[in-house]
Phi, psi and omega in degrees: 000130185230142175291332196243012175134169179139211182279195181303140176087354182276157175297133182100347176253161182264113174296155180303130177080003182247148177295150182283169179201152183276327182202157179296152182301129179093359181236144172274171180296339179271359176096358180264147183301144175256160181296158176224163177240106182288169171110002180268134180282163175299153179293151178287146179292152177257159183231155179289142180301139176088355180242137177290156177303134178259152177302132181265144178297138181255128178244155176235069180293161178308151189304321185292335178295314177300320181296316180295317181296321183292345178282344184282138174279157181305319181292330176293319180297318179297317179293321180296330177297322177292317179296320180299315180298324180289322181284328181285076189294329180267004177057038180274349185083007180219154179254128179266171176301316181297320180292320178295320182289348178278352180271152173257135174257093190062234178277358188254135170248121183292142176291168177300321182293315178295320178298321178298317179296316182297318179293323181296334178299324188244005181279082186292336179267357178053047181249001179086003179221165179228145175273189188297312185295324176291321178298318180296319176296318178298319178303313180292322177300311179300318180300313183291320179293325176294319177300317180297317179298312182296326180299319185261357169271065188296326182271004179054040178277346182089002178221156173229138182275173193298324179293326177285325176299320179303315180287324181292317180291328176295318175297326179284357175105011181244125181250111183232149172288156179304323181294315180295317179298322179301319179295316180290321179304316181298331181294331185245352185273137171272117185302341181282353179237163182280327187224196179255138170277182186297318180294318178297318178296320179295321176297319178298315180294323177297319177299316177296322178297320177297318179297319179294322178298314180297319180294316182299325180294337179261344181271071187298325183269000181055046180264349184086008178222147178226153172240130183221152174267182184298320181298316179295322179297315179297322179298318179296315180299317180297324179297324185273351181277000000 
């Protein structure tokens, strides 16, 4: 499965029964992110003819998931439904780690471990899979983190060093002290290289996204500070492992 072209089911190809498209939403034909216009709400649910609207289940996903989804334009959402159907090979209505890792992000195919981290950022039910709305949020997350990486990979070497990572994660919405970033950087950095490649950077951002999700669930007053007991602390640690 590829974002940028290939056989049936790839981004840029028309799945059976689905309208065609030139490129995945948010990407140009060359693989670089295209501009977007934020502010569009999710589509309203549809109902079967002859039946009155039924109460819909209400979820309270972490705040950043709603923010990422709200950045998508209506035509992007429609296209993403086609991509979702193509990636959902078993037609379960959910995307697994294995299915996500079968996709190509430009020239890159994410490993199972990176795919696992990316799914955990948006897996609000903690079942190891994501539905369409979570997938759409994940799509926007990947797009924005890729934009940040490309911005600071000025020499197009395919890697960014720690000072560039500091600026890139800040552009991606994460504010960390240099000491904290150094600790996270070491978790994803190969000592034989100077910086992080795109997949390593995406794994780092996914880790930060998981941490933010866990923090947000405990920050009930949205003050930017939390108080937790030992049980809550162990739960957060387990979430990030």
